Structure formats: structure tokens, C-alpha cells
C-alpha positions as CSV (number, residue, x, y, z in Angstrom):
1,M,31.5,124.1,49.4
2,K,34.0,124.2,52.4
3,R,34.5,121.7,54.9
4,L,32.9,123.7,57.6
5,D,30.9,126.0,55.5
6,G,28.3,127.6,58.1
7,T,29.4,126.2,61.4
8,V,30.3,128.0,64.3
9,A,33.1,127.2,66.8
10,V,34.7,128.4,70.1
11,I,38.5,127.9,70.5
12,T,40.0,128.1,73.8
13,G,43.7,129.1,73.8
14,G,42.9,130.5,70.4
15,A,45.2,133.6,70.4
16,S,48.5,131.8,69.7
17,G,50.2,128.4,69.0
18,I,47.7,125.6,68.2
19,G,44.6,127.6,68.8
20,A,45.6,130.3,66.4
21,A,46.7,127.9,63.6
22,T,43.1,125.8,64.1
23,V,41.4,129.7,64.1
24,R,42.9,130.5,60.7
25,R,42.2,126.8,59.2
26,F,38.6,126.9,60.5
27,V,38.0,130.4,58.8
28,D,39.6,129.0,55.7
29,E,37.3,126.1,55.8
30,G,34.2,128.5,56.3
31,A,33.6,128.6,59.8
32,S,32.8,131.4,62.4
33,V,35.0,131.6,65.3
34,V,34.9,132.6,68.7
35,I,38.6,132.9,70.3
36,A,38.6,132.6,73.7
37,D,41.6,133.4,75.6
38,V,43.2,135.6,77.9
39,Q,45.8,137.3,75.7
40,D,44.0,140.3,74.7
41,D,46.4,141.9,72.5
42,L,46.8,138.6,70.5
43,G,43.4,137.5,70.4
44,G,42.2,140.8,69.5
45,Q,44.8,141.3,66.6
46,L,43.9,138.0,65.1
47,A,40.4,138.7,65.1
48,R,40.8,141.9,63.5
49,E,42.9,140.3,60.9
50,L,40.4,137.4,59.9
51,G,37.4,139.8,59.8
52,K,33.6,139.7,60.8
53,S,33.8,135.8,61.1
54,V,35.8,136.0,64.1
55,T,35.4,137.6,67.5
56,F,37.4,137.6,70.4
57,V,36.4,137.0,73.9
58,H,38.5,137.4,77.0
59,T,38.2,134.2,78.8
60,D,39.9,132.8,81.8
61,V,39.4,129.1,81.2
62,T,39.6,128.1,84.8
63,T,36.6,130.5,85.6
64,E,33.3,128.7,84.8
65,A,31.3,132.2,84.0
66,D,34.1,133.1,81.6
67,I,33.6,129.6,79.6
68,E,29.8,130.0,79.8
69,A,30.4,133.7,78.4
70,A,32.4,132.3,75.5
71,V,29.5,129.9,74.5
72,G,27.2,132.7,74.9
73,A,29.1,134.9,72.6
74,A,28.8,132.0,70.1
75,M,25.2,132.2,70.4
76,S,24.7,135.9,70.2
77,N,27.0,136.8,67.6
78,F,26.5,133.7,65.0
79,G,23.3,132.0,66.2
80,R,24.6,128.7,67.2
81,L,27.4,126.6,68.3
82,D,28.5,123.6,66.4
83,V,32.2,122.9,67.5
84,M,34.0,123.4,70.8
85,F,37.5,123.0,70.9
86,N,38.9,122.9,74.4
87,N,42.5,123.5,73.6
88,A,43.9,125.8,76.4
89,G,46.7,124.4,78.4
90,I,49.8,125.1,80.1
91,I,52.9,123.1,81.0
92,G,52.7,124.3,84.3
93,A,54.4,122.5,87.5
94,V,57.9,121.0,86.7
95,G,60.4,119.2,88.8
96,P,60.6,115.8,90.8
97,I,57.5,114.5,92.3
98,G,59.0,114.8,95.7
99,T,59.5,118.8,95.1
100,L,56.0,119.6,93.7
101,Q,54.1,122.2,95.3
102,L,50.3,121.8,96.0
103,D,49.5,125.3,94.5
104,D,51.3,124.8,91.3
105,Y,50.0,121.4,90.9
106,E,45.9,122.9,91.4
107,H,47.0,125.6,88.8
108,T,48.1,123.5,86.3
109,M,45.0,121.1,86.8
110,A,42.9,124.1,86.6
111,V,44.1,125.5,83.3
112,T,44.5,122.1,81.5
113,L,41.9,119.8,83.0
114,R,39.2,121.9,84.6
115,S,39.1,124.1,81.5
116,G,38.2,120.9,79.5
117,F,35.3,120.0,81.8
118,L,34.0,123.3,81.9
119,G,33.9,123.5,77.9
120,M,32.2,120.1,77.6
121,K,29.7,121.3,80.2
122,H,28.7,124.4,78.6
123,A,28.7,123.1,75.2
124,A,26.9,120.1,75.8
125,N,24.1,122.2,77.3
126,V,23.7,123.8,73.7
127,M,24.3,121.0,71.6
128,V,22.1,118.4,73.2
129,P,18.9,120.4,72.7
130,Q,19.8,121.3,69.1
131,G,20.8,117.5,68.5
132,S,24.1,117.9,67.0
133,G,27.5,119.2,67.7
134,V,31.5,118.3,68.0
135,I,33.3,118.9,71.1
136,L,37.2,118.5,70.8
137,S,40.0,118.6,73.4
138,T,43.5,118.9,73.1
139,S,45.4,116.1,75.1
140,S,49.3,114.9,74.4
141,V,51.7,112.2,74.1
142,A,52.6,112.6,77.5
143,A,49.1,111.2,78.6
144,V,50.2,107.7,76.7
145,T,53.8,107.7,77.3
146,G,55.8,108.3,80.2
147,G,59.0,110.7,80.3
148,L,57.5,113.1,77.4
149,G,56.0,115.7,79.9
150,A,56.1,117.0,83.5
151,H,54.3,114.9,86.1
152,T,51.2,117.0,86.4
153,Y,50.6,118.0,82.9
154,S,50.7,114.4,81.9
155,A,48.3,113.4,84.6
156,A,45.8,116.2,83.5
157,K,46.3,115.4,79.9
158,A,45.6,111.7,80.5
159,A,42.4,112.8,82.2
160,I,41.4,114.7,79.2
161,I,41.4,111.1,77.3
162,G,39.3,109.7,80.0
163,L,37.0,112.5,80.3
164,T,36.4,112.3,76.4
165,Q,35.4,108.8,76.4
166,S,33.3,108.9,79.2
167,V,31.4,112.1,77.8
168,A,31.3,110.4,74.3
169,A,29.4,107.9,75.5
170,E,26.8,109.9,77.1
171,L,26.4,112.4,74.2
172,W,26.6,110.1,71.1
173,P,22.9,109.2,71.3
174,H,22.1,113.0,71.3
175,G,24.1,113.6,68.1
176,V,26.9,114.9,69.5
177,R,30.5,113.6,69.0
178,V,33.5,114.1,71.5
179,N,37.1,113.4,70.5
180,A,40.5,114.4,71.7
181,I,43.5,115.1,69.8
182,V,47.0,113.8,71.1
183,P,49.7,116.0,69.6
184,G,53.4,115.0,69.7
185,K,56.4,117.3,69.5
186,I,54.9,120.8,68.1
187,A,56.6,124.0,67.5
188,T,54.5,126.7,69.4
189,P,55.5,129.7,71.4
190,M,54.8,127.7,74.6
191,T,57.5,125.1,73.6
192,H,59.9,127.7,72.6
193,A,59.6,129.4,75.9
194,L,60.2,126.2,77.6
195,R,63.5,125.6,75.5
196,E,64.5,129.3,76.3
197,R,63.9,128.7,80.0
198,S,65.8,125.2,80.2
199,G,69.0,126.6,78.6
200,L,68.5,124.8,75.1
201,P,69.6,126.3,71.9
202,E,67.0,127.5,69.4
203,Q,66.2,125.6,66.4
204,A,64.7,126.3,62.9
205,D,61.7,124.1,62.9
206,D,61.0,123.7,59.4
207,T,64.5,122.1,58.5
208,P,64.4,118.8,57.3
209,E,66.9,117.6,60.1
210,V,64.5,118.9,62.7
211,L,61.6,117.5,61.4
212,R,63.5,114.1,60.7
213,N,65.4,113.6,63.8
214,E,63.0,115.1,66.4
215,R,59.8,114.3,64.8
216,K,58.5,117.7,65.4
217,G,55.3,119.0,63.6
218,Q,53.9,122.3,63.4
219,A,50.6,123.7,64.8
220,R,48.9,123.7,61.2
221,D,49.2,119.8,61.7
222,I,47.1,119.7,64.7
223,A,44.8,122.5,62.8
224,A,44.3,120.0,60.2
225,A,43.4,117.0,62.5
226,A,41.0,119.3,64.2
227,A,39.2,120.5,60.9
228,Y,38.6,116.7,60.0
229,L,37.2,115.9,63.6
230,A,34.9,118.9,63.2
231,S,33.7,118.2,60.0
232,E,31.1,115.7,58.4
233,D,34.1,113.8,57.2
234,A,34.5,112.3,60.7
235,R,30.5,111.9,61.3
236,F,31.3,108.1,62.7
237,V,34.4,108.9,64.9
238,T,33.6,109.6,68.7
239,G,35.3,108.8,71.7
240,E,38.6,108.9,69.8
241,S,42.0,109.9,70.9
242,L,43.6,110.9,67.6
243,L,47.7,110.7,67.7
244,V,49.3,113.5,65.8
245,D,52.8,112.8,66.6
246,G,54.9,111.7,63.5
247,G,55.1,108.3,64.9
248,L,56.5,109.2,68.1
249,V,54.4,106.9,70.0
250,R,53.7,104.0,67.7
251,A,56.8,104.2,65.4
252,G,59.0,105.7,67.8
253,G,62.5,104.7,66.1
254,P,64.1,103.1,63.2
255,S,63.4,99.4,62.5
256,A,66.2,97.3,63.4
257,F,64.7,94.4,61.5
258,A,65.0,96.3,58.1
259,T,68.6,97.1,58.4
260,G,72.0,95.6,58.4
261,A,72.4,91.9,58.4
262,Y,68.2,91.9,58.4
263,R,68.3,93.4,55.0
264,S,69.3,89.7,53.5
265,P,66.8,87.4,52.3
266,D,68.6,84.8,54.0
267,M,67.8,86.0,57.3
268,I,64.7,84.3,57.9
269,A,63.6,83.6,61.5
270,G,63.4,79.9,62.0
271,R,65.7,78.9,59.3
272,G,68.9,77.3,60.2
273,D,70.2,78.3,63.7
274,S,67.0,78.0,65.8
275,T,68.8,79.6,68.9
């Protein structure tokens, strides 16, 4: 038995980056998947590569009818919906708070937050009657720590966490679990494009130096977390925001109290000089 044998998932933003890695992981774990994305070429190519257990549906995640159609595709193609992964998002509006344009703010919130709300809504309409299901959403460390993301992006990702907790409280009695994944620095096409626009040098993401010094993960790390949360192994986990960030938030730097003079067993707080 594979971890997700017989389950059906919709993954928004599933044509590239974290979404594509999760599509691959879910299929490896035995799931059937609907890729919901606006990237027709990438989404179609991935679906053809992975075979009959995967279908692609062109989906503008800011449009309710498109989200509803993606959920409908799961029902019509595979007969049920077990997992809704609201993963689509953009970095969107950047810059100082005093210069942000309202239109840019609205577009960023629509792609990154409204899409999650719509995904939860239409997944719940299927999962509550069937008495089971899992709803996942991608947040970010920018939601919980200042300075790690643009203002609007950070606000949208923080709202995803709040929405996750609120909807989890509603749906838990109906057998539906609702959780968020909180990635740290993850190497994806979106982050590569951001580095390029910022004039930052390209780096090989898998080198030990990059992984150690920048605590940068890979899309497959988030896919692994999604597979766990979607499975029965996480049957008693709901309302959670799972950090997958290489310790960026909770263990952000080297321990000063385990290096230098503090390595000596004679250095015990409270012994000798009490100042």
C-alpha cells in the first residue's frame, strides 16, 4: 500500500515549482491528481508525462467558476475529492508601503488569498457531505516573521493561516482536516525569477554551502510535508501551520551558548561572578 492509494487531489498552481513537485509526489504515493493552473503548456506536459492518473484543467484561481470547475473535474474524472491543496500564489506587489499601488495590492491578494478561500469553499461543499477530506494551503515564513517577504505577500500568507484555523474549527466535526504548510526559502522558478529581476547572481541550489548558509530547501521538501498531511498518518492533525523552513524561524542562527568560551564546563551561569 502506498500512502495515498485511491485518493483524489486537486492541486492549484500544480504546473510548476512546489505544485509540480507535489503532483509528482502524490502520484508516486498512489493518488490521482487534477492540476489546476493557468500555465497550459507546463500543466498539459506534466499531465501527459504522468499518465492517466493526472488531468490538467486551465484554472484562473482568482475566478470562482474556475475553482468550482477544477473541483468538478476531480468528481467527473475520478469520482471523488479527498485532498484540496490551495498552493497557487505570487510574490506580487513589492516596494515600500508608501509607494504600493492599490491595483497591485488587490491582484496579489486575489491570487494568493482569494484563491485559498475559494478552494476551501468548494472543497468543503464536496467533503462535508462525504464526511471526509483534507484541505491544505501554502503559507510562508513571511506570515510569521517580518522582513522575509513583500508587505502584501506577507499579509496574504498570514491571512491563510488565520483562515486555516477558522475553517478547521468548522470542518473538524465533519471529518475534514484543514492545515497550512509554511515553507521557508525554497528554490522554485518563482524565486529564480525574483533573483534575476533583482540583479542577484544565480546559485546552484543543491550545493552544501547554499543549503547550509542560506537554509534553502527544495520543492520536494514541501511536497513531502503535503503528502504527510494528506495521509492517514496525520489523521489527528488539524488547524496546524507546519513550518518546513530548515529552522529559519525557530532556529535562525548558531547558538552563541554552545561556542567559544561557553564550550568550557566551568562556564556555568550563577557560579562565581553573578554579574
